[in-house]
N, C-alpha and C positions, 0 to 999 in steps of 0.2 A: 578319734579326731573329729568325726561328724558330731558326736555328742557335745564336745567342747565348743565347737562352732555354734551349735544350736543354743547352748547355754549363753554364750557371749552375745549372740544375736537377740536372744530373749531379754538379757540384761539391758542391751542397748535400746531395745524397743521400750522396755519399762522406763528407762531414763528419759527417752524422748517423750513418752506419754506423760511422765512426771513433769518434764519441762513445759509441755503443752498445758498441763493442768495448772502449773504455777503461773504461766503466762496468762492463761485464761482468767485465773483468779485475780492476778495483778491488773489485767485490763478491766475486769468487772469492778474491782475496788476503785480504780482511778476515775471511774465514771459514776460512782455512787455519791449521793449528797452527803456532805460533811455536817455533823451535828454542831450546832452553835447556839449560844444562849439567847439570841435575839434574832429578829427578822433581818437586821443588818448589823454588821460589826465592822467598825473602822480600825485600821491598823497602819502603822508607819514603818517602812523599811528604810533603815539608815544606809547612807552611802557606804559601799564597801562590804556590806553584809553578805556572807555566803549563804548557800541554800539551807544549811542546817540552822544557822542563826535566824533565817526567815521562818522556818518551821517552828522554832522556839518562840518567836515573836507572836505568831498566830496562836499558838497554844496558850501563851500568856494572856491573850485577849479573849480566850474562851472558845476558839475554833478548834474542834476536836480532831486534829490531824495527827496521823501516825508518823512520828518524826523520821524513823529509819526508812519507812516505805516511801514517804514523800521525797526524801533525799535520793533514793534509788530511782524513783520515777523521773525526777528532774534530770538525773545524769543519763539515764537510758535514752530519754527523748532529746538530750542535748540542750534543754531549756535552762539548765543551771548556769550557762554562760551568758544568758540574755536577760536575766532578771534585773529590773531597773528600780533604783531607789525612788521612794516617793510615798504618797498616801493612797491607800487602797480601801475598797469597801467589799467585804464578803457578804453575799446575799444568801439567805436560806434557800437551799436547793443547789448551791454550788458544789461541784465535785472537785477533787484534788487537781484533776487535769484542767478544769476551768480556771481554778485559782492560779495555777502555773502559767497558763496561756495569757491570762490578764496581766500578770506581772511582767511577762516576757515582752508583751506588746506595749507596755507602758500605759495601759488604760487606767489612769489614776483618777482619784477624786479631785475635783477642782472647785474653788470658791472664788468670790469676787470681793474686791475692796475698792471703793471710789474715793478719790481725792478730788474735792470740788474746787473749781476755779475761784481764786480769791482767798483760799485758805492760806493762813500763815504756816510756816514750817512747824511751829509748836502745835497747831491744830492737826496737822498731818501726823505728828508723833502721837498725839492723843488718840487718833483713830487707829493707829497701829497697836497701841497699848490695849485698847478696848476690844480688839478683834481676837476671839479665842483661838482662831486658826493660825495666828501669827506667833512664831516662836520669838520670845524676847531675848535679844543679845546685847542691846545697847544701853541697858541700865548702868549708870556709872561712867559711860563713855562721854567725854566732853565734846563740845561742838568743835573745838580745835582738832581733836583726835579724829573725829568723823570727817572733817574737811580734808585732813591728810589721807585718810583711807579712801576717800572718793576721788582724790586728786583734783579738788576744786581750787582754782586759782583766784580766790577771793577770801575775804576775812569773815564772811557771813554765809550761813546756809539758806538764808531767806531768798526765795525766788528760784532756787536751784532745782526744783522738782516739778515735773510736768503733771498737771492735774488731769486725771483720766481714770477710767475703770480698769483695774488690773486683775486679770485672771491668774490665780496661783494655786499651787498644791498646798493643802493644809500641812503645817509644819515648816513652811518657808519662813525665813527669818525676817525680822524688821529691816535688817541691813540689806538683804536681797531685794526687797521691794523698793527701798529708798534708792538703791543703786540703779534699778531699772528706771525709776522715775527721773533720776538725775540724767541718766544716759539719754532718755527720750527728750528731756528739756534741752540738753546741750546740742543734740542733733538738730532739733527743730530751730533753735536760735541761730545756729551756724548757717543753716540753709536759708532762713528768711533774711539774715544779715546780708548775704550775697545778693539778694534780690531787692534790697532796700531802695527807696526813692532817693534821687540825688539831692544834695544840699541840705541834708538833715543836720541839725545842730547836735549830733550824737557822735562821739568819737570812737566808741567801742561797743561791741555787742552787750557788754555788761551795763553800759548806760542805757541801751535800748531796753534791757530787762528791767531796769529800775523804772523807766517811764511807763513801760507796759504794765507793771504792777499797779501804778497809779491809775492808768486808764481802766484797768480791770476793776478797781475799787470804786471808781467814779461813775461807771456806766451801769445803769439799771436797764437800759433798752439797747439791745444788740445793734440795732441799726444806727445808733448814735456813736458807736465806738470810734470810727474813723474821724468823725467830726470833732469829738472830744479830744482825740489825739492831736488833731490839727490845731486846736486851741492852745494846747501845751507847747506844741512846736512853735507856734507864732510867738508865744510869750518868751520862750527860751531865746528865739532869734532877736526879740526886742529887748532882751535882758530885763524883763519884768519878773517880779516874784511870781512863783507858780500859785501860791496861796490856795492850796488844796487841803481840805479838812482831813481826808484819810491819812495823810502823812503826819498831821498833828496827833491824831488818835493813836497811830502807831508809836510815836515818840512818847506819848503819855503812859503807855504800858498798862499796868494794872490799875493805875489811877483813873483811867477812863471808866466811867460808870453809866454810859449811855447818852451823855450830853456833853457838848462843848460850850464852854463859857468864854466870855471875852478875854478873861485872864489866861485861859488856855492858849488862845491865839497869840498872846504876847509873851508867853513863857517860853524861853528859848530851849530847844533840844536840837540834836543833830538832824532830826527829821522835820523840824518845824519850817515849812516852806513859806510861812508868813514872816519869819524873822531871818531866814537865810536864803540867799540867792541860789539859783541853779537847782540841780537835782539833789535829793537827799543822798546820803552815803551808801545806802543799800536799798534793794527792793523792799517793799512793805507787805508783800504777799506773793503767792505763786500764780503768775498770769497764765492763762490758757492760750491756745493758738490764735483765737480771734483777736485777743488783746495785743498779742505780739505782732500779728499781721497789720492791725490798725495802726500801731505805733510806727512800724517801718514803712508802711504805705498809707500815710494819713491823707485825709481829705484836704485839698488845697482851697483855702478861703480866707476871709479877712476878719474872722471872729476872734476875739480875745477874752471873751467872758461867756459863761453859761451858768444857768441856775436850774434846779430841779423844778418841774411843774407839779410834782407830787404824785404822778402816776407812773413813774419810772422813766419818762422821757425828759428832755431838757430843752430849755429856751436859750438860744444863742444870741449874743449881742456883739456888735462891732466896736462899741465904745462904752465908756463908763456911764454916760447919761442913759443910754438904752438899757444897760445892765441894771441900773438903779430902778428904772421903771419896772423891769421884769421882777426884781426882788420885791418891790412893793406889791406887785400883782400876785406873785406866787408864794412868797414867804410871809410877808407881813399880814396878808389877808388870812393865811392859815393860822397865824399866831393870835389874831383877834377873835 
């Protein structure tokens, strides 16, 4: 009986020693650098991918991870339930454990894309198409379809996106970024509309957005924004034509080649504020916060005209005679 007990204890000891040896080897392996083909290797984990799919993705990108061992490590540590989809970067010297912990904590690669104040919607789409980190999903999607997907209560996408710098994970879609930009613009506009100045000749937030887009395109000097907005507010109240060149340019579309001629000012389009009273039917660009704020809290004054001085600032006039003198001084002089 003693001999059997001794044998069993010996076997148990061997099994324990074996288990310890395996555990030691596993611990050692989990902390050894993984071979990879370059100093840094980028890879993307799709939403819903399990730990084995993650291991296969890494191997496909050249990260020499042992698939079964990696799966076992993830499950033993419990990290397999915390892996987050996104774009990651493996750095030479990373161990399997380091890779797992990075994906479990969501330490993803990030990049930036800037939408500039005054860009049109089409210019924003161009920036999205040209960014290699953005996944393209909107090719073939019509404006009407996109308006529906975004829940926009207007017939145009123009002006609906907040110009800002957006930090995103490589592999994000063009729709994801546009949705973020639209949500930001919508929130901002709704908040500023609630704080608007009294007695503005603007019936809806959308009308404010339209005028803000004009203010954005007409202002080269930030400090002039509220005064420029005040000029347009005064003209709307007086039922004067807005007569602003950026709306004419927008209405010309691809016909605009860098210059506006007299015939362009008299050629009617829905956006020509020389031929049509009031606001144009849609925004002409995507205004930023400063332009929206200036539009909804404009400077109160008696100016009805302004002209560019040629240095980004504007000369403001209360009547047509003053304006004509300013045009002679700042425009005709430059033309001669």
